[in-house]
C-alpha angles and dihedrals in degrees: 000000000000090000088056092051091050090050091051091046092052092051091049088053091050093047092049092050089051089050094051093047089051092050090049091052092049091052091050098042100081090049095050092043094044094107097037097053120081134180109238090216092057096073092159090068099048112119122236137170088272096059131072111256109238112238122195090196128016109231113242131019112018120223119278119270092252089057091054091051093049090052094048091054092057110085096193103045098109116108111246134131112273101173132078098256091196094061118129129163086258095054110029103030126072103217091178087079089063098050097104100034143337104254131164124216121204118198104249120240092233090063092049094050091048092052092047095249099127098076088112125049126232123242119260091245094054091047089054090053091051093048089051091053095046091050096046134091090253096064127105127174090205111085088199089067097044124114094182131028125209118195120225091218111107112247100158099103115041098166107120090212091056120102088224092056109127116212133210093028093149090061091047092049093055092055095055107111097218102032094116094180092308097297113159089002124128119208121198122209136170102174133029135171127018146227126350106014100015089210108201092215091060104100095137094236140064108258092190114182095347121122113247117221093189137163122228095025121167123223089236095057099035114101103232115241092002113061119056125220105233126205120247109234137170124263090243091056108138117259095213140357094028132193118288122237117280094240103093105179145006093253096077115118117268092228120037134204093283128039095203133008143179134169120177152097124310121204116226092196139016138021114003096012095112092067098036094050096051101050094079086079089073094058113105099161091235120068093349119062115183115161130164138178135212093210104111131113128020096278103039093127091063090059102038122123136210092278098052097088093053093043091049094052093048092047093062093056094072134061115225098214092048092050090052093051095041102045128084092208129028120203111231107192120179116264127208083307129033095263129064138194087232091074097069089037091057092047092054091048093052089239108142109243116234104200124218099175113103116208095013114147103220118231111280093350089158090080106011118082099217094182086079093059111027142044117229115218127181122241089218093052099048096144091061093065096089091050092049097050093046091053093061115103123236090243089056092047090053092051093047094051092049090051092053089059093047094050095043093050097042103042115007115035093085138037088231092059093046090052094043092049087055091054094045091053091054091044090052093057093060111113098232096050123085114238116238119244117262087238089063092050095049103042134066132305087020139213097295090080095042106093118202096220094059100036091054090053099047100026099246095310091151118162093245100041105060093102092049094058097032094248137136132216116264113270096240143055144212121228117219113191114197111211130181093179126102093214134050108245136198097262087056094052089049092048092049092053091052093048092047091058091065114104091209095058117118102171143346119223126187111206100202128197091192118114107256099152090266091292126145130193149137121285132179115239119177088345093305125119107237131181111226112201118198137175104041092118097256093293110162097195100039108139105246115207094217096061105105101176129079093224122070127191107206115202140175113227093244097054123129112211133149125226091247092054092051094048092046093050091049091054089052092049091053087062091048108031093157092062137070105250117191153113118267114066134198136176143206132213140178118254112205093192092056096032092225143092118265133206122224137185094187116125108254137157091260135049136181103181131060111196114235090221086091111012147109121234138159113267091230088077089067087061092049091045095055103029107026107039121090112270086233090064094050089046091055088054092049097047094052095039083221145073099057088127093052089049091051091055089049089052097050095044092048093052099043100025089221131110124247123259128244121209132194129015093259113129100174111054100163136070112272118246095228092075094074097262117147118264113272116239090230089066093072111141092236091049096096097046091049090055091049090054091043090055095057093040090054090050091055094048094045090047092229144029105274096176112107126203122237136183097191123116127178124221133162110269099237101030094112100024119116095244136115118295088232089069095052117089096194104042096165096059097073088054093061115103124216 
């Protein structure tokens, strides 16, 4: 009997043990299956080959103790969505604030200091971005006039392990007077998330209804038509000016020394390691160079694998810059995040990017057609990359490489262009503004120099877009005579008669600086009906609403030109409507001894400036001059009462990257002072020194020297040949003395 009781007791203990084990497993099961169980209704959170797999623990070496401590001190490091995922321009952006003009308000530093928000300093890079905005044409210091708001709180680096990470942002956001839940605000970000998963949604604060201009965005997390995919660029990226692309001419070889190249880090563990650890299979040491190194981070030796020694040795054999310039294709695999510095570096080098970053929303893909500049590959189909790139024709290679240079120089080679492109994309979404054609965005000189106000009026007849739309410049011109005299003198009468004899003339306008109580009206001069415009503050390039032609002949009132010279210059301009075409030439040069640029009026074999005292140009440049240039440039001209013609040459050369064009052999184009005429205001003794100062000031504000030298001069073919005058089209030109 006792044996039976002992047997039953043993079985009860066994059953109890089994029951306890089952209960323990049931309590652990939800935790272990947390990342394997998905709600079928939550489609947005389903994993795919394009998404980063969420890992609760990274296999292998754990982070250092200091890393754990740093993460524990950050109250907002956990990964969870902090944006309104339903935001669209129609629901989270008040477009009524933008009806009058597109202006950007930057929270002033004084307000932040008063509110106690300046306890943490901003990074140098973010300060550069704010300075660019404040000095731009977009800026307004009145929040009531603002369409878009930019906070002065540094949000670029949201990695809690970074030294630039700014803490307590939620508290700072709440104290911004015009935050309004983020509506009409733009938040810039280059890095988000941290080790080990680098979750792109982990910004550490709630962005609310603000537009995110963010690097390394995925198409699944990006709010379509609202957020903007931002390029990832280095801290030392130039503010203005920028470096041109490395492709200098169209004579470069179609295929280079290497077909495909990559040199960079590989991650033994963690996010992005799958792609970086696999690409070594493409390396053949001949036409495909793919080398990686494990040397990154302080503790890389603790995590190295058996391949690291070989990889590190091979990595040292190749120079990164040389590979960029001597490779037809450059591999751009994802890093810890979807974006990579290598993308912009490949664009600049003219090395066609081959992208291995599934789900990455490329920078500014809302307006840029990246299919014309890059090759998309699939991270899952890595071994198909060689076959894909070898199947591309040379014609396609040539087109792809050309497009890399266009996109780099128009949108990415400076911080200024990157920020301005962001604003222009937002501006184009506004309901009352006409969207610019995709051709305009994806061809040189790009959409940044295509103003809505002008393109709506003249249907995209921009000086540099005629060939794109199969158009020709209008066959006539308007003369604008700039006069600083109170009286109409003899040279002006003579000039008007010569102009009026041109069959291409539409209208003559005298832009008078004389005080006429701001009144404008028609007068008869030398029997010609002329519109005298007054009261515009002596602004030579002010857009005048009554100019109905695309071509403008800008003249000073003491210019001496014949009808044939004017007609010939107009014919030349029709072939080059994007240039300044005219008569008086000047030049610039660098003086090492003075460490500055110098301006010269000496006659040399080269020139870089055509004075607008006698020149044709497209009237769209008046719009760019007054509405597009930095206010600091305009202020420099207004303070000196000089240099507006130099600034116009800077503008046109900056936009087109081409020099002006000189016509005719005439050197003196003004009335000489020995005939009793009054002294010209332009002959002031300080005139030359002012222009010298302006030249160097403009270079600083542009960030580089845009003027280009030329040794080309256009003359009629037969103007000096010993042939019958009946065969000469411009008979008066040969009679003009130098």
